[in-house]
Structure formats: C-alpha cells, structure tokens
N, C-alpha and C positions, 0 to 999 in steps of 0.2 A: 148705430146699434139700436134695435127696437125689439120689443117683445113679440113672440109668436102668439097664436091663439092659445096654445098651451101655457105660454108665459102669462098672458092676461088671466087665464083661469087660475093659475097659481097665485097671482096677485089678489084676485078676488077672494081666494081661500084665506090668504093672510089677513085681508081686511075683515072678513067675517070672524076669523079667529080672534083678532084684536077686539072686535065688538063683543064677542062672547066673553072674553077675558074681563072686559070692563063691566059687563053685566053680571057674570057668575063667578068671577075669580080668576086668578092667574094660572090655574092648572091647565086651562084650555090652550094657553101659550105653549106649555111644555109638550102637550100631546100632539098638537097639529101644527101650530104656527112656526115653531122653531125649526123643525126639519125642513119645512117648505122654504123658509127664509134662507137657510143654509144652502139649499139646492139652487135657489135663485142667485145668491151671491156667487156661488161657484160657477154657475153658467155664465153670468155676466162677466166674470173675470176671464173665463176661457175665451169668450168671443172678443173681449177688449184686447187681449194679448196677441191676437192673430195679426201678423204683419201682412201688408198688402202683397199678394202673390204676383209672380211674373209668369207670363205665358207666351209661348211661341207656337204659332199655328203652321201646319204644313200647307203648302200651296197646291191644291189639286190642279191637274192639267186642264187646259181648255178642251172642250169637247162638243159633242152633238146632243140635241134633245133626245132624251131616253137613256143616256149613259148614266151610270152610277159610279161615283168615286168615293173613296174614303178620306175623311178629314181627321187629322189628329191634332190634339192640343197637348203640348208638353208643358205642364204647370209646375213651377218650382215655388217652394215656400220654406220658411225657417223651420216649421214643424207641420206635419200632416194634420188636417182637420176635416170633419165631415161637411159636405157642401153639395149643393145642387148647381150644376154648371149648364148654362144655356147659351148656345151660339146663335146670334141673330142671322137669319137667312133672308135675303132680299127676294123680290118677285123674280120668278123664273127658276127658283130652286125649291126643292121639296126634300124634307128629311126630318127625322126626330133627333134634334140636337140637344135634348134635355137629358142630362146624365146625373144620377145620384151616386156619389163615390167618395172615397177618402182622397181629398185633393192634396197635391204636393208629394204624393207617393207613387208617381208613375205617369202614364200617358192615357189620356181620354181619347176615344175615337168613336166616330159615327159615320154613317153613309149618307151621302147627299145625291139626289137625282136631278139632272138638268132637265128642265121642263120646256123652256122656250128661248128663242134666239135673243141675244143681247148681252150687255155688260151686267153681270151679277156680282154681288158682294156677299162675303161671309164675315160676320163679326160686327161690332166687338162682342166678346164673351162676357156674360154676367155670371159671377160666382157668388152665390148666396151661402155664406158660412153659418153654421149653427153650433151650439154647444152640444155636448153628448146627450143631455136630457131634452134638448129641443125647446128651451125656454126663450132663447134670444137669437136673432139673426143679424148679420152684417153683410152688406153687399159691396162687392168689388167689380169694377169694369176693367177688363184686361184684353190683351191680344190684338188691339187695333182692328183694321179691316183688311181683307184679302179679296182682290178682284179676280173674276173669272170671266172668260169670254165663252159664251155658248154660240157655236157656229150655226149658220142656216142648215136645214136638212139638205141632204144630197139625194138626187134622183138620177138614175141612169137614163141616157138618151137612147133612142132607137138607132139601129145601125145606119139607117138612111140619114138620120139627122146628124150623126157624127161625121159621116162622109161629106155631107153638104157643108158643114161648118169648116172642116179642114180644107176644103177647096177655096175658102175665102182668102187664104194666104197663098202667096206665090211660093209654093213649097217645092223647091227644086232639089232638095236633098234626097238622095237615094236611101233605101233601107240598109244598104251595106255600110259597114264602118270604114272610115278613112284610116290613114296610118296612125300608129300610136303617137300621141303628142306629148303628154306629160302625166304626172301623178298630181292629184288635187284632193282636197277634203271632200268627203261624202256630203251630198245635200239631198233632202227628201225628194224622191222621184227617181233617183239613180237606180239602175238595175244592180241587183246583188251579184250578178255574174261578172260585173266590172270591178268588184272589190279586189284590191291588191293585198292579199292576206299577209304577206311577209312584212310589208310596210305598215300595215294595220297593227300587227303584233308588236313591232318595234315602237310605234308612237303611242299606242293605246287608244287611238281614234281611228275611225273608219277612213280609209284612203282608197280612192278609185282611180282606175285608168281612164284618161281622157283621150279621145280620138279626134283627129282633124276631120271636120265635116266637109262634105262635098259642096254643100251650100246651106245657107241659113234661111229659115222662113221669115217672111215679113210679119211684123206684129199685126194682129187683128184688133181694131178699135171696138170696144164694147162700151155702150153707154146705157145707163139705167136710171129710171125715175118711177115714182109711184105716188098715188094718192094715199091719204090717211086710211088705215084699216087694211091695206093690201101690201104693206111693206114686207111682212114675213114671207108671203108667197112669192113676191118679186125677188127678194134676196135668195130664196131657195132656187128659183129658176136661173138667176144669174150665176149663182155658185155652181150649179150643175153644168151650165153652158161653158163657163170658164174652165171648169175641171176638164171637160171633154177636150177643149182646145189645148190646154197645157199637157194633158195626157197624150195627145197626138203629136207633141213636140212643137206646138205653135205658141209663141209668146203673145201676150195680150197687152193692150193699153186700155185700162178700165177707168171710166169716169162715172161718178155718181154724185148725188147731192152732197155727199160728205167729202168729196175731194177726188184726187187722181192718183192712180198707182200704175206702175209698169211691173209686169210679172213674167218671168221666164219659166220654162218647164222645171218643175221641182219647187216652185214657189206657191204651191196650192194653199198652204196654211196662211201665207201672207194675204192672199185674196180672201180667204174665209174670214180672217180677222177683220179685214176692211168691211166686208158685207155684214158681219155680226153687229156692227155699230151704225149701219146705214139708217137714215131717217127718211121720211117722206119728202118729196121735192120733184121738180120737173126734170126731164131728161136733159143733161147738159149739152149733148152733141147729137142732134137729130140726123146728122149725116154719117154717123159711125157705121162700121161694117155690120155690127149687130146692135140693135136697139131693143131694149127690154122695157116695157111700159106696163104699169099696173093700173088698170081701170076698174070700174065697178063690175065685179063678177068674173073678170078674166085677166090673165097675164098674157099680153100680146108680145110676140117676138117677130121682128122684122130683120131679114138678112137675105142676101142674094137676090134682091129685086122682088121678093114676095113677103107677105105677112101671114103668120099663123098664130096658134096659141101654144103655150107650153105643154098643155095636156096632150096635144097631137104629136109633140116631139118626144114625149116621154116613153120609155120602155116599161116592161113589167116592173113594178115597184120592188120586187124581190131582187132584181139585178143590182139594185143600189148597194146591196151588201158587199159586192165585189169592190166597189170604190172605197168603202170604209175599211175593208180588209187590207187594201193596198196602202192606205194611209197608216193603218196600225202596223203593218210590216215595216214601213219606214221608221216609225217611232221605236219599235222593238230593236231594229238594227242599230239605231243610235245609242239606245240604252245599253245594249250588249257590248258595244265598243268601249263604253266608259265604265263598265262594271269592274 
C-alpha cells in the first residue's frame, strides 16, 4: 500500500497544519489537520482491508492479422472496490486494456486486435485498488497469462496455380461420390450438405455422412525455409499453398525448420498453427514436391520442374476473403452444433 499524489498532498497539509499548530496554537489542528487525518486513516483502512481478488480471463480464439476479438475478465472479490485494471498485451496485439471500474461487481471487457503472425500472450492483469477519496493504492497481479496464435495471412492463388498444384498428386479420385460408408463426426472442411441432421439433433454434435472414395490422392510434400526478416512472408505463402492443396482434397506432408506435420483435407487450422510459430531456417527437404524459400526481397516457389515467385502465383487479394469466409463457416457450424 502506498500514497497517491493526492495522498502525499494530504500528508503535506497535515505536516503544515502541525507546524502551524506549534507556531500559532492548537486551533489550526481542529480547523484543518483533524479532518484530513481522519480522511487519511479511513482511506488507509479501506485499502488495507481489500482481500486479493480472483480473476478468470476468457480465451479469445486464434485468428488472423486484422481480426478483433473481445477479452473478458471475470473478477471476484469479497467486496467491490474502485480500481484501475490493466491487462498486459504482448507484441503482435493491440488494444486498450486499461479499464477504470468497480472491481468485483461484474465483468470487465475490452477489444484486442491481432497485428502480426506468431504466438502472443495476454496477461497477467494488474489491478490497482484505491480508496474512495483516492489517497492510497494497492496493486494486485491476477489472471495469469493466456496464449493466442495469430495465423499467417492467407492469399488466394490464381486458377492456373491451383490447377498446377493439384496435378502434383496422383489424384485418381473422381468428383462423384462413392457409396455411403458410415456416419462420423464433423471436421473443419466438410461440406455442410453432408451433415446428417437427424443424428446431429440426437447427439448435439455435428455428424456427417462419409462416402467410400474411388481413390485417394497421394500426399504432396511441401518443404519451407527462410532467412531472417522474411519468415512472415514465407509463412503466408506456404499457408496459402497448403490451403489450396487441402481445399482441392490433396493431403500434404509439410516440413519446416520447426518440424514436420501431416495434414489431410479439413486440417487447415493444424497447418496454420504450425506455420504461426515457424522460425527462420534452411529448407529441410530440397527434393520436396513444393519448395518454398524466402530470400532477400522475394519468396521463391519451386514445383513441377520450374521455379517462380509467390507474387506470380497469387490472385486478386480480394479473393482471399472467400478463404477466410470458408474457415469462418466451419467454425460457425461447430459452434452451432454445441450451442
């Protein structure tokens, strides 16, 4: 517990009042000093009696740069008290998390905007309690930290690039569905037309109809590496290429300086989460079907026996909205099934 500027000013008034009382008589104590001393004592007791609060923070969803999400802090206390609450935001996040309110009497919320790719953290929260008159403060640290993944940006590829990528796999499956095979849980990327609504209503979770494929595509190996300073651009290019392959029904085998993952259609977020945490490093597999390399000034893509740049493969940037809308539709479907 420590005095505020107002508290220090009140203490100075008390000191001057005592000095005047010594010099000119005790009446100065009654007129000025006693009321201020009483206020200081009351304020100190109010702050001293505050019990350490308890806080639970909501966990915002992982997302893309530019998205804004709401963070809530549910703070419990033995008795409400005025305070200023500030949630720490790491690099890659932007928002005004400073809130003045009556703590312990409800939920505090604020908006946070994702700025750049990577692992970001929110918290811990600092609660600075004050007495009613603002003479003293006491600081509590609560809420721990919450981790958020900010995915790489996604860009749509041109129709020619998508076709050439899909040809890398020995894709023998026809566009026609096979015979009905079984019912299985919904995974992101499944078409909503395959939802079996009766089973969904009974279980409370989305259930889809699975069909026997005529043939399965072979996985396409994608390997990525980058120099320092180009990792964000390379992660963006790799995420867009992998998205295009998975969206075409082609599984991938992805290697990066951070490790290896295998992803099937519907595993887009698994790939995005991996690339969100990718660091600089050399390409692990130079013989992969798709090699993405970040050099000075350019992101180079090699596949199908030729090399190009990511800019040449990209479509109109506005077309990327369709990819994000598709991902959002998957999330909305899952949330609707569990509501």
